[in-house]
C-alpha positions, 0 to 999 in steps of 0.5 A: 500500500505504501509503495503504491501511494509513494509511486503515484506521488512521485509519478505525478510530480514527475508528470507535472514537471514534464508538462511544464517542460512540454515534454511529457512524451520524451520524459516518459520515453527516457524514464522507460529506457532507464527502467529497462536498463535498471530492472533485473540488472547489476545496475539495480543491485549496485544502486540499491546497495548501501555498502557503496557510498552515495556519491559513487552511486550518484556518479553511476546514475549520472553516467548511465543517464548520460549514456541513455541521453536523458534530460536534466529533468530525468537525471535530477529525478533519478538522483532524488530517488537515489538520495531518498532511497526510493529507487526500488520504486522506479518500475512502479513509478514508471508504470504510474507515469505511463498511466498518467500520460495515457490518461492525458492522451485519451488512451487506455491499456487493455489485456487480452488473454487467449489460448494462443496468439491471435491474428493481427486482423483479429487484434485490430477488430478487438482493439476497435470494439474495445475503443467503442466500449471505452471511448478511448484509444486502446493499447492492447497487450496480448498474453497466451494461456493454453489452459483457457481451451478457447475464448478470450479473457479481456481486462479493460479499465478495471473490468474483466470480461471472461468469455473463455471456454474454461469459465463456461465449463466451470459455470455449467458444472456449478449449475449441474451441482446446484441442480439447475 
């Protein structure tokens, strides 16, 4: 719970700075590049290890930021996170920033789970239908789960639309057990 509220606060602060700079897209991309280099790498281990002096860890952030060509806003933001020992929240902060940016741009993320990969034409029809439902541009993430047998499970704006064969079979089983 604390991580979520902290992440949202930091994401909102960075987003407001980005709006002032009129560079919300660029700053978002820079943040994503740093997160990609950071997560699951030796960089994450080094930057979060208090055995290394803060000054040395700051130099690492500066050098990595320079290599990734980040703006001074992102560099200062990352330095602030490092100083306040909040760098572990960076992936969550980036996710919150992405949500704020999507909201401003009238976009929404949706996830579709199917038994196997869907064809591009099917994804386009699905994206179009979900756009009509939400009234926003839909960014569709696809995931495969062979256990579904058939059908789809769609998650959009906090709602789950489950039209999978597995769920239909489970519902049928429950009805039979209840005597319907």
